[in-house]
C-alpha positions in Angstrom: 121.5 103.6 94.3 121.4 107.5 96.8 121.0 107.4 100.3 122.3 108.4 103.6 123.1 107.0 106.8 123.0 108.3 110.4 125.1 107.5 112.8 124.5 109.5 116.0 125.3 106.5 118.1 125.7 103.3 117.7 123.3 101.3 115.9 123.4 103.0 111.9 119.8 104.5 110.6 119.3 103.9 106.9 118.2 105.7 104.6 117.4 106.3 101.3 114.6 107.4 98.7 111.6 104.7 97.6 111.6 105.1 93.4 108.7 105.5 91.8 107.1 102.3 91.3 107.5 101.4 94.7 105.2 104.5 96.0 103.3 103.2 92.9 102.6 99.7 94.4 101.6 101.5 97.7 98.9 104.0 95.9 97.9 100.6 93.6 96.8 98.9 97.0 94.7 101.5 99.0 97.1 102.1 101.4 97.9 106.2 102.6 96.0 109.0 103.4 93.3 107.6 100.5 92.8 105.3 104.0 90.8 106.6 107.1 92.4 104.7 109.7 96.3 103.0 110.6 95.7 99.5 108.8 97.1 96.5 111.2 98.8 93.9 110.3 96.2 91.5 109.9 93.5 93.5 108.4 95.0 94.7 105.4 91.7 93.4 103.9 90.7 93.6 100.1 95.0 92.6 99.7 96.1 89.7 99.5 97.8 89.6 102.1 100.8 86.5 100.3 100.8 88.8 97.1 101.7 91.9 98.7 104.5 91.1 101.3 105.8 89.0 98.4 106.4 92.2 96.2 106.6 94.6 98.8 109.8 92.4 99.9 111.6 92.7 95.9 111.0 96.4 96.3 113.0 96.7 99.4 115.7 94.1 99.4 118.1 96.4 97.6 116.9 98.7 101.0 117.7 96.2 103.3 120.5 94.5 101.6 122.6 97.8 101.9 121.8 98.6 105.5 123.1 95.3 106.0 126.2 96.1 103.6 126.5 99.0 106.0 125.4 97.8 109.6 127.4 94.4 109.5 124.4 93.1 110.5 124.4 89.0 108.9 127.1 88.3 106.8 125.1 87.8 103.3 126.7 87.0 99.9 127.0 90.2 97.5 124.1 89.0 94.8 122.0 89.3 96.9 120.9 86.0 96.7 118.6 85.9 99.8 115.6 86.1 101.4 113.7 87.7 104.1 110.5 86.7 107.1 108.1 89.9 107.8 106.3 88.5 109.9 103.7 89.7 111.3 104.0 92.7 109.5 104.5 94.3 107.8 101.0 97.7 108.9 99.6 101.2 107.6 99.5 103.9 110.1 98.3 107.7 109.4 99.5 109.9 111.9 96.8 113.4 112.0 97.0 116.6 113.7 98.4 116.2 117.4 98.9 112.3 117.3 102.1 111.4 118.3 103.7 107.5 119.1 105.4 106.7 122.6 108.9 105.2 122.8 108.6 101.9 121.4 110.3 99.2 119.8 109.5 96.9 116.8 110.0 93.1 116.9 112.6 91.5 114.6 116.3 92.0 113.7 115.9 94.9 110.8 112.3 97.9 110.7 111.6 99.9 108.5 109.2 102.9 107.0 108.1 103.4 104.0 106.7 107.7 103.4 104.3 107.2 101.6 102.5 110.7 102.3 104.4 113.1 104.2 103.3 116.8 103.1 106.3 118.9 101.9 105.3 121.7 104.0 105.7 119.3 107.2 108.7 118.6 106.5 109.7 121.8 106.2 107.2 122.9 109.5 109.7 119.9 111.3 112.8 121.2 110.3 112.4 123.7 112.6 110.3 122.6 115.1 111.5 118.4 115.3 106.8 118.8 114.7 105.7 115.0 113.2 109.7 114.0 113.0 111.1 110.8 114.0 113.4 110.6 116.7 115.2 107.7 117.5 116.8 107.3 121.1 119.2 104.8 122.2 120.8 103.6 125.4 120.4 105.8 128.8 119.9 108.8 129.6 122.5 110.8 129.7 123.0 114.8 131.2 126.7 114.0 129.5 126.1 112.8 126.0 123.6 113.0 123.5 121.6 109.8 122.6 118.9 110.2 120.9 118.4 111.7 117.0 115.8 112.9 114.6 115.2 113.0 111.2 112.6 115.1 109.5 111.2 112.6 106.8 110.1 113.5 102.6 108.1 111.7 101.2 109.2 108.1 99.2 111.7 108.0 102.6 112.3 104.8 102.9 114.1 104.5 107.4 116.0 101.7 107.9 116.7 100.7 111.7 118.3 98.2 113.8 115.3 96.9 115.5 115.4 97.3 119.4 116.5 101.0 118.6 113.5 103.0 120.0 112.3 105.5 118.5 108.9 107.3 118.1 107.0 110.3 116.5 107.0 113.9 118.1 103.6 115.1 117.8 102.4 117.0 115.1 101.1 120.3 116.1 99.6 121.7 112.4 96.8 120.3 110.2 99.3 118.1 108.4 98.6 114.0 108.2 100.5 111.6 107.1 100.8 107.8 106.7 104.1 105.2 107.0 104.0 101.0 106.0 106.0 99.7 108.6 108.3 96.1 109.3 110.4 94.5 110.3 112.1 91.6 109.1 112.6 88.3 111.7 114.8 86.2 109.5 117.1 86.7 106.7 118.1 83.3 104.8 121.3 82.7 102.1 120.7 81.8 99.5 117.4 81.8 98.9 
Protein backbone atom coordinates (compact mmCIF):
# COMPACT_ATOMS: atom_id res chain seq x y z
CA UNK A 1 0.00 0.00 0.00
CA UNK A 2 1.41 3.41 -0.94
CA UNK A 3 1.01 6.05 1.71
CA UNK A 4 2.50 9.28 2.98
CA UNK A 5 3.00 10.45 6.56
CA UNK A 6 2.81 14.15 7.28
CA UNK A 7 4.29 15.16 10.60
CA UNK A 8 4.54 18.93 10.71
CA UNK A 9 4.03 18.87 14.46
CA UNK A 10 3.74 16.11 17.06
CA UNK A 11 0.69 14.18 15.75
CA UNK A 12 1.00 12.12 12.58
CA UNK A 13 -1.39 12.53 9.66
CA UNK A 14 -1.70 9.47 7.43
CA UNK A 15 -2.58 9.79 3.72
CA UNK A 16 -3.23 7.01 1.26
CA UNK A 17 -5.37 6.41 -1.80
CA UNK A 18 -8.70 4.64 -1.80
CA UNK A 19 -8.83 1.75 -4.18
CA UNK A 20 -11.37 1.71 -6.97
CA UNK A 21 -13.54 -0.72 -4.96
CA UNK A 22 -14.00 1.81 -2.14
CA UNK A 23 -14.96 4.59 -4.55
CA UNK A 24 -17.34 2.22 -6.36
CA UNK A 25 -18.81 1.25 -2.97
CA UNK A 26 -19.50 4.94 -2.19
CA UNK A 27 -21.05 5.46 -5.63
CA UNK A 28 -23.18 2.33 -5.21
CA UNK A 29 -24.63 3.87 -2.05
CA UNK A 30 -25.36 7.17 -3.81
CA UNK A 31 -22.77 9.17 -1.88
CA UNK A 32 -20.98 12.14 -3.40
CA UNK A 33 -21.89 15.11 -5.52
CA UNK A 34 -25.06 13.50 -6.75
CA UNK A 35 -26.35 14.26 -3.25
CA UNK A 36 -27.78 17.78 -3.12
CA UNK A 37 -27.23 18.12 0.58
CA UNK A 38 -24.94 17.05 3.35
CA UNK A 39 -25.94 13.80 5.00
CA UNK A 40 -25.88 13.60 8.78
CA UNK A 41 -24.87 10.33 10.43
CA UNK A 42 -28.41 9.36 11.31
CA UNK A 43 -29.91 10.18 7.91
CA UNK A 44 -28.16 7.89 5.46
CA UNK A 45 -31.52 7.60 3.76
CA UNK A 46 -32.24 4.51 1.73
CA UNK A 47 -29.11 2.82 3.04
CA UNK A 48 -28.99 -0.12 5.43
CA UNK A 49 -26.81 1.64 8.01
CA UNK A 50 -25.49 -1.53 9.67
CA UNK A 51 -24.54 -3.10 6.34
CA UNK A 52 -22.99 0.16 5.14
CA UNK A 53 -20.82 0.46 8.27
CA UNK A 54 -19.78 -3.21 8.09
CA UNK A 55 -18.73 -2.78 4.46
CA UNK A 56 -17.02 0.58 5.10
CA UNK A 57 -15.06 -0.94 7.99
CA UNK A 58 -13.60 -3.54 5.63
CA UNK A 59 -12.46 -0.86 3.18
CA UNK A 60 -10.78 1.39 5.73
CA UNK A 61 -9.36 -1.29 8.04
CA UNK A 62 -5.95 -1.45 6.28
CA UNK A 63 -5.52 2.32 6.46
CA UNK A 64 -6.52 2.41 10.13
CA UNK A 65 -4.07 -0.42 10.86
CA UNK A 66 -1.19 1.36 9.07
CA UNK A 67 -1.94 4.69 10.78
CA UNK A 68 -2.14 3.00 14.16
CA UNK A 69 1.14 1.14 13.58
CA UNK A 70 2.97 4.34 12.61
CA UNK A 71 1.39 6.53 15.28
CA UNK A 72 1.80 3.94 18.05
CA UNK A 73 -1.73 4.62 19.28
CA UNK A 74 -2.76 1.09 20.32
CA UNK A 75 -0.79 -2.15 20.47
CA UNK A 76 -2.45 -4.17 17.70
CA UNK A 77 -1.41 -7.61 16.57
CA UNK A 78 0.35 -7.88 13.21
CA UNK A 79 -2.43 -10.06 11.78
CA UNK A 80 -4.96 -7.19 11.67
CA UNK A 81 -7.29 -9.17 13.91
CA UNK A 82 -9.21 -6.22 15.35
CA UNK A 83 -12.56 -4.46 15.08
CA UNK A 84 -13.62 -0.89 15.66
CA UNK A 85 -16.73 1.14 16.36
CA UNK A 86 -17.64 4.17 14.21
CA UNK A 87 -19.90 5.59 16.92
CA UNK A 88 -22.62 7.86 15.50
CA UNK A 89 -20.92 8.11 12.07
CA UNK A 90 -20.06 7.94 9.29
CA UNK A 91 -21.33 11.10 7.63
CA UNK A 92 -21.12 12.68 4.19
CA UNK A 93 -20.50 16.36 3.64
CA UNK A 94 -20.54 18.36 0.40
CA UNK A 95 -18.88 21.77 0.25
CA UNK A 96 -19.61 24.26 -2.54
CA UNK A 97 -18.44 27.69 -3.67
CA UNK A 98 -17.88 30.02 -0.67
CA UNK A 99 -18.30 27.12 1.80
CA UNK A 100 -15.75 26.48 4.53
CA UNK A 101 -15.82 24.76 7.89
CA UNK A 102 -14.85 26.33 11.19
CA UNK A 103 -11.91 24.97 13.15
CA UNK A 104 -13.18 21.81 14.87
CA UNK A 105 -12.29 18.45 16.39
CA UNK A 106 -14.09 15.16 15.86
CA UNK A 107 -14.95 12.88 18.76
CA UNK A 108 -13.38 9.48 19.25
CA UNK A 109 -9.79 8.27 19.11
CA UNK A 110 -8.95 8.32 15.40
CA UNK A 111 -10.73 10.30 12.69
CA UNK A 112 -10.63 10.10 8.93
CA UNK A 113 -11.95 11.38 5.64
CA UNK A 114 -12.38 9.71 2.27
CA UNK A 115 -12.54 12.19 -0.60
CA UNK A 116 -15.10 10.56 -2.87
CA UNK A 117 -15.53 13.55 -5.21
CA UNK A 118 -12.72 16.08 -5.46
CA UNK A 119 -12.26 17.79 -8.84
CA UNK A 120 -8.75 17.69 -10.30
CA UNK A 121 -9.09 21.39 -11.21
CA UNK A 122 -9.73 22.29 -7.55
CA UNK A 123 -6.63 20.33 -6.50
CA UNK A 124 -4.50 22.28 -9.00
CA UNK A 125 -6.00 25.68 -8.08
CA UNK A 126 -5.64 24.95 -4.37
CA UNK A 127 -1.92 24.16 -4.64
CA UNK A 128 -1.30 27.86 -5.21
CA UNK A 129 -4.10 29.40 -3.14
CA UNK A 130 -5.26 26.90 -0.45
CA UNK A 131 -8.77 27.08 -1.93
CA UNK A 132 -10.66 24.09 -0.54
CA UNK A 133 -7.60 22.82 1.30
CA UNK A 134 -7.75 20.94 4.59
CA UNK A 135 -5.85 22.75 7.34
CA UNK A 136 -4.70 20.95 10.49
CA UNK A 137 -3.55 22.91 13.52
CA UNK A 138 -2.10 21.72 16.78
CA UNK A 139 -1.24 23.41 20.07
CA UNK A 140 -1.48 27.08 20.88
CA UNK A 141 -0.79 29.82 18.38
CA UNK A 142 2.75 31.12 18.66
CA UNK A 143 4.56 33.55 16.36
CA UNK A 144 7.81 31.63 16.83
CA UNK A 145 6.74 28.36 15.29
CA UNK A 146 4.31 27.02 12.73
CA UNK A 147 1.63 24.84 14.22
CA UNK A 148 -0.43 24.13 11.14
CA UNK A 149 -0.20 22.26 7.89
CA UNK A 150 -2.38 22.57 4.78
CA UNK A 151 -3.18 19.54 2.67
CA UNK A 152 -4.65 19.88 -0.80
CA UNK A 153 -6.80 16.76 -1.20
CA UNK A 154 -7.20 14.78 -4.38
CA UNK A 155 -9.93 12.47 -5.60
CA UNK A 156 -9.71 9.18 -3.69
CA UNK A 157 -7.49 10.42 -0.84
CA UNK A 158 -7.94 8.81 2.56
CA UNK A 159 -6.66 11.00 5.39
CA UNK A 160 -6.49 9.60 8.93
CA UNK A 161 -5.44 11.58 12.01
CA UNK A 162 -5.82 11.65 15.81
CA UNK A 163 -9.29 12.97 16.69
CA UNK A 164 -7.88 15.63 19.02
CA UNK A 165 -6.18 17.48 16.14
CA UNK A 166 -8.20 20.55 15.11
CA UNK A 167 -8.91 20.95 11.43
CA UNK A 168 -10.97 22.97 8.97
CA UNK A 169 -11.63 23.34 5.27
CA UNK A 170 -10.50 26.65 3.83
CA UNK A 171 -13.08 28.61 1.77
CA UNK A 172 -13.76 27.45 -1.77
CA UNK A 173 -13.12 30.53 -3.90
CA UNK A 174 -14.13 28.92 -7.20
CA UNK A 175 -17.31 27.37 -8.54
CA UNK A 176 -16.09 23.87 -7.68
CA UNK A 177 -17.55 21.57 -5.06
CA UNK A 178 -16.48 18.34 -3.38
CA UNK A 179 -17.75 15.59 -1.11
CA UNK A 180 -16.12 13.41 1.49
CA UNK A 181 -17.12 10.63 3.86
CA UNK A 182 -16.03 11.44 7.41
CA UNK A 183 -15.70 8.97 10.26
CA UNK A 184 -14.44 8.71 13.82
CA UNK A 185 -13.33 5.53 15.55
CA UNK A 186 -14.44 5.31 19.16
CA UNK A 187 -13.23 1.87 20.21
CA UNK A 188 -10.68 -0.54 18.83
CA UNK A 189 -11.09 -4.10 20.07
CA UNK A 190 -8.27 -6.59 19.59
CA UNK A 191 -8.90 -10.16 18.59
CA UNK A 192 -12.18 -9.65 16.71
